[in-house]
C-alpha positions as CSV (number, residue, x, y, z in Angstrom):
1,X,0.1,-0.2,0.0
2,X,2.7,2.3,1.0
3,X,4.7,1.4,-2.4
4,X,1.4,2.1,-4.3
5,X,0.8,5.7,-2.6
6,X,4.4,6.6,-3.2
7,X,4.3,5.8,-6.9
8,X,0.9,7.6,-7.2
9,X,2.6,10.6,-5.5
10,X,5.5,10.5,-7.8
11,X,3.1,10.3,-10.6
12,X,1.3,13.4,-9.6
13,X,4.2,15.5,-8.9
14,X,5.8,14.3,-12.4
15,X,2.5,15.8,-14.0
16,X,2.5,18.8,-11.9
17,X,6.3,19.7,-12.8
18,X,5.6,18.8,-16.7
19,X,2.3,21.2,-16.2
20,X,4.3,24.0,-14.8
21,X,7.2,23.7,-17.2
22,X,4.4,23.6,-20.1
23,X,2.6,26.8,-18.6
24,X,6.1,29.0,-18.2
25,X,6.5,27.8,-21.9
26,X,2.9,29.2,-23.0
27,X,3.6,32.3,-21.2
28,X,6.8,33.0,-22.7
29,X,5.2,32.5,-26.2
30,X,2.2,34.4,-25.5
31,X,4.7,37.4,-24.5
32,X,6.6,36.9,-27.7
33,X,3.6,36.9,-29.8
34,X,2.0,39.7,-28.2
35,X,5.3,41.9,-28.6
36,X,5.4,40.6,-32.3
37,X,2.0,41.8,-33.0
38,X,2.4,45.2,-31.4
39,X,5.9,45.8,-32.3
40,X,5.5,44.9,-36.1
41,X,2.6,47.9,-36.2
42,X,5.2,50.4,-36.9
43,X,6.2,48.7,-40.2
44,X,2.9,47.2,-41.0
45,X,0.3,50.0,-40.1
46,X,2.3,52.9,-40.2
47,X,4.7,51.8,-43.3
48,X,8.0,52.5,-41.7
49,X,11.3,50.6,-42.7
50,X,13.3,48.5,-40.5
51,X,16.3,50.6,-41.6
52,X,14.9,53.8,-40.7
53,X,14.0,52.5,-37.1
54,X,17.5,50.9,-36.6
55,X,19.8,53.5,-38.1
56,X,17.8,56.8,-38.5
57,X,18.4,59.6,-35.8
58,X,15.1,61.5,-36.3
59,X,12.7,60.5,-33.4
60,X,9.6,62.2,-33.9
61,X,6.7,60.0,-34.0
62,X,3.1,61.4,-34.0
63,X,1.1,60.8,-31.3
64,X,-2.1,60.1,-33.4
65,X,-3.6,57.5,-35.5
66,X,-2.5,59.4,-38.8
67,X,1.0,58.9,-38.5
68,X,3.5,60.7,-40.6
69,X,6.1,61.1,-38.0
70,X,9.8,59.7,-37.9
71,X,10.9,56.8,-35.7
72,X,14.5,56.5,-36.0
73,X,15.8,54.7,-32.9
74,X,19.4,55.1,-33.8
75,X,20.2,57.2,-30.6
76,X,18.3,55.1,-28.1
77,X,20.0,52.1,-29.7
78,X,23.5,53.6,-29.5
79,X,22.9,54.8,-25.8
80,X,22.1,51.3,-24.8
81,X,25.2,49.8,-26.5
82,X,27.6,52.4,-25.2
83,X,26.4,52.4,-21.4
84,X,26.3,48.3,-21.4
85,X,29.7,48.1,-22.9
86,X,31.2,50.2,-20.7
87,X,29.4,48.7,-17.6
88,X,30.7,45.3,-18.9
89,X,34.1,46.9,-19.1
90,X,34.0,48.0,-15.6
91,X,32.4,45.0,-14.0
92,X,34.0,42.0,-15.6
93,X,37.6,42.3,-14.3
94,X,36.6,42.8,-11.1
95,X,34.1,40.1,-10.7
96,X,36.3,37.4,-12.3
97,X,39.3,38.6,-9.6
98,X,36.8,38.3,-6.7
99,X,35.5,34.9,-7.7
100,X,39.0,33.6,-8.2
101,X,39.6,35.2,-4.9
102,X,36.7,33.4,-3.3
103,X,36.9,30.0,-5.0
104,X,40.8,29.4,-5.2
105,X,42.6,31.6,-2.6
106,X,40.3,31.9,0.5
107,X,37.2,29.4,-0.2
108,X,36.4,29.1,3.5
109,X,36.2,33.0,3.9
110,X,34.5,33.2,0.6
111,X,31.6,30.9,1.5
112,X,31.2,32.6,5.0
113,X,31.8,36.3,4.4
114,X,31.8,37.1,0.5
115,X,29.1,34.9,-0.9
116,X,26.4,36.2,1.5
117,X,27.3,39.7,0.6
118,X,27.2,39.0,-3.2
119,X,23.7,37.4,-2.5
120,X,22.5,40.7,-0.8
121,X,23.9,42.7,-3.8
122,X,21.8,40.5,-6.0
123,X,18.8,41.1,-3.9
124,X,18.7,44.7,-3.8
125,X,16.0,46.3,-5.8
126,X,17.0,48.3,-9.0
127,X,15.5,51.5,-7.9
128,X,18.0,51.5,-4.8
129,X,20.9,51.6,-7.1
130,X,19.1,54.3,-9.2
131,X,18.4,56.4,-6.1
132,X,22.0,56.0,-4.9
133,X,23.5,57.0,-8.2
134,X,20.9,60.0,-8.2
135,X,21.8,61.2,-4.8
136,X,25.5,60.3,-4.5
137,X,27.0,59.4,-7.8
138,X,25.5,62.3,-10.0
139,X,26.4,65.1,-7.4
140,X,29.9,63.7,-7.0
141,X,30.5,63.7,-11.1
142,X,29.2,67.2,-11.2
143,X,31.6,68.7,-8.7
144,X,34.6,66.6,-9.5
145,X,34.6,66.7,-13.3
146,X,33.9,69.2,-16.4
147,X,30.6,67.7,-16.6
148,X,27.6,70.3,-16.9
149,X,25.3,68.3,-15.0
150,X,26.2,64.8,-13.3
151,X,23.7,63.0,-15.6
152,X,25.7,61.2,-17.8
153,X,27.0,58.1,-19.8
154,X,29.4,57.4,-17.0
155,X,26.8,57.6,-14.2
156,X,24.7,55.1,-16.0
157,X,27.9,52.8,-16.7
158,X,28.7,52.9,-13.0
159,X,25.3,52.0,-11.8
160,X,24.8,49.2,-14.3
161,X,28.3,47.9,-13.6
162,X,27.3,47.6,-9.7
163,X,24.1,45.7,-10.9
164,X,25.6,43.1,-13.1
165,X,28.7,42.9,-10.9
166,X,27.2,40.3,-8.5
167,X,25.7,38.1,-11.3
168,X,28.9,37.7,-13.1
169,X,30.6,36.9,-9.8
170,X,28.3,34.3,-8.9
171,X,28.2,32.5,-12.3
172,X,32.0,32.8,-12.5
173,X,32.4,31.4,-9.0
174,X,30.2,28.4,-9.8
175,X,32.3,28.0,-13.2
176,X,35.5,27.7,-11.3
177,X,34.1,25.4,-8.6
178,X,32.9,23.0,-11.3
179,X,36.3,22.4,-12.3
180,X,37.5,18.8,-10.9
181,X,39.9,18.8,-8.1
182,X,41.9,16.2,-9.8
183,X,43.1,18.9,-12.2
184,X,44.4,21.0,-9.4
185,X,45.9,17.9,-7.6
186,X,47.7,16.9,-11.1
187,X,49.0,20.2,-11.5
188,X,50.4,20.5,-8.1
189,X,51.7,17.3,-8.4
190,X,54.1,18.5,-11.3
191,X,55.2,21.2,-9.1
192,X,53.2,24.0,-10.5
193,X,52.3,27.4,-8.0
194,X,49.1,28.2,-7.0
195,X,48.9,31.3,-9.6
196,X,49.9,28.8,-12.5
197,X,47.3,26.4,-11.5
198,X,44.6,29.2,-11.7
199,X,45.8,30.8,-14.9
200,X,46.8,27.7,-16.9
201,X,44.3,25.1,-15.5
202,X,41.5,26.5,-13.8
203,X,40.5,29.6,-15.9
204,X,41.1,27.8,-19.3
205,X,38.7,24.8,-18.1
206,X,36.0,27.4,-16.6
207,X,36.2,29.7,-19.5
208,X,32.9,28.9,-21.0
209,X,31.1,29.1,-17.8
210,X,32.9,32.5,-17.2
211,X,31.8,33.6,-20.6
212,X,28.1,32.6,-20.1
213,X,28.4,34.8,-16.8
214,X,29.4,37.7,-18.8
215,X,26.8,37.3,-21.3
216,X,24.3,37.1,-18.6
217,X,25.3,40.1,-17.0
218,X,25.2,41.8,-20.3
219,X,21.5,40.7,-20.7
220,X,20.8,42.1,-17.3
221,X,22.1,45.4,-18.4
222,X,20.3,45.7,-21.7
223,X,16.9,44.9,-19.9
224,X,17.6,47.4,-16.9
225,X,15.2,50.4,-17.1
226,X,14.5,52.3,-13.8
227,X,18.0,52.8,-12.3
228,X,19.6,53.8,-15.8
229,X,16.6,56.2,-16.4
230,X,17.3,58.2,-13.2
231,X,20.8,59.0,-13.6
232,X,21.5,59.0,-17.8
233,X,20.0,62.5,-18.5
234,X,17.4,61.3,-20.8
235,X,18.6,63.8,-23.8
236,X,18.0,62.7,-27.2
237,X,21.8,63.1,-28.6
238,X,24.7,61.1,-29.3
239,X,27.1,61.8,-26.4
240,X,30.6,63.1,-27.3
241,X,32.0,62.1,-24.0
242,X,31.5,59.7,-21.1
243,X,30.4,63.0,-19.1
244,X,27.6,63.7,-21.5
245,X,24.0,62.7,-21.0
246,X,22.1,60.5,-23.5
247,X,19.2,58.2,-23.9
248,X,18.7,54.4,-24.1
249,X,16.0,51.9,-25.2
250,X,14.6,51.0,-21.6
251,X,14.5,54.6,-20.1
252,X,12.5,55.7,-23.4
253,X,10.0,53.0,-22.9
254,X,9.6,53.6,-19.1
255,X,9.4,57.3,-19.5
256,X,7.0,57.7,-22.6
257,X,4.7,54.7,-22.8
258,X,2.2,55.6,-20.3
259,X,1.6,59.1,-21.8
260,X,1.0,58.1,-25.4
261,X,-2.1,57.5,-27.2
262,X,-3.2,53.7,-27.4
263,X,-2.4,52.5,-31.1
264,X,-0.7,55.7,-32.0
265,X,2.4,55.9,-34.1
266,X,4.3,56.9,-31.0
267,X,2.8,53.9,-29.0
268,X,3.7,51.5,-31.9
269,X,7.2,52.8,-31.9
270,X,7.8,52.1,-28.1
271,X,6.3,48.6,-28.6
272,X,8.6,48.1,-31.5
273,X,11.6,49.2,-29.0
274,X,10.1,46.7,-26.5
275,X,10.2,43.9,-29.1
276,X,13.8,44.7,-29.9
277,X,14.8,44.3,-26.4
278,X,12.9,40.9,-26.4
279,X,14.8,39.8,-29.5
280,X,18.1,40.8,-28.1
281,X,17.0,38.9,-24.9
282,X,16.5,35.6,-27.0
283,X,19.6,36.1,-28.7
284,X,21.5,36.2,-25.3
285,X,19.7,33.0,-24.1
286,X,20.9,31.3,-27.5
287,X,24.3,32.4,-27.1
288,X,24.4,31.4,-23.3
289,X,23.1,28.0,-24.2
290,X,25.4,27.8,-27.0
291,X,28.5,28.6,-24.9
292,X,27.2,26.1,-22.0
293,X,26.9,23.2,-24.5
294,X,30.1,23.9,-25.9
295,X,31.7,23.7,-22.6
296,X,30.0,20.6,-21.6
297,X,31.0,19.0,-25.0
298,X,34.8,20.0,-24.3
299,X,34.9,18.8,-20.8
300,X,33.2,15.4,-21.7
301,X,35.9,15.3,-24.7
302,X,38.8,15.5,-21.9
C-alpha cells in the first residue's frame, strides 16, 4: 500500500512539474507573440522601414492614428550599446578577480563572508541603485569633473556595473568550483604554483562558464530601465564624451509609454523598441546555451 501511494504521489508530482514547465513555455510564447503583434505595427500599419527604425536618428513619431512622423531609434540603440559595453568593461575584471579570490585563494572565507555579501547585492532592488546614483554619484561627477550636470553616460555605466557585478561574480564562481579537483591536484603534483594552476588550469577549463556569466550580466544590463533612467539624463543626442547625457531604449519605454495614445504611431514605435529588447534577450539566451553546450562538450571530450 505504501509503495502504491508513493508511486501515485510521484506520478502526480511528475505531472505537476511538467504542467508548470508547459505553463511557463506558453506564457513566454504568448509574450513573444503579443510583442510581435504590437511591435510590428510600426512597419505594417504606419509603413516605416526596418532600416529607418534601426539606423535613423530622427525621432519624432506622431501621437495620433494618422502617423506621418519619424521613428528613427538610432540614438536610443547607441545609448544602450555604449552604457552596457562600458558597464561590462568595468564589472568583468573585478567580478572575475573576486570569484577567483573566493573560490581558489580563500574558499572558506569566501563561503562564510563574501558569498552572502554577493547574494545581498543580487537582492537589492534596482530603484535603490538608481536612487544612490541620483543622490551620491551624480552630484559627485558634477562636482569633480567638467560635466555640466552629473547625469551622464559615465553615471549610467557605473550604476549598471554595480548591478551586473554580483551576477557575473556568482556565475564565474560556480564555473570555477565546477572544475574537477583532480586537475588541480595533478598540476600541483607536477610542481605548479597556485597562480600557475589558476592561470593555466582553472581559468581555461572554466572559460565557457565565465563567458556565460559575462553574457548573462550583459543581458541584465540591456534590460535594466529604472536605475538607468534616473541617472542617464534622457537627452536625445549622441554623447561626445562619457560625461555627456544621453538616452537608451529602456529609459525611453519607461518614460513615454504611459503618456502615449493607444495605437498611435508613437505608441507603436515604443512597442517596437520593446520587441527589439525581447529579440536581444532571446539572442543572449541562445548564446548562453551555445556557450554552455560547448563547455560541456569540451569537458566530456577531455
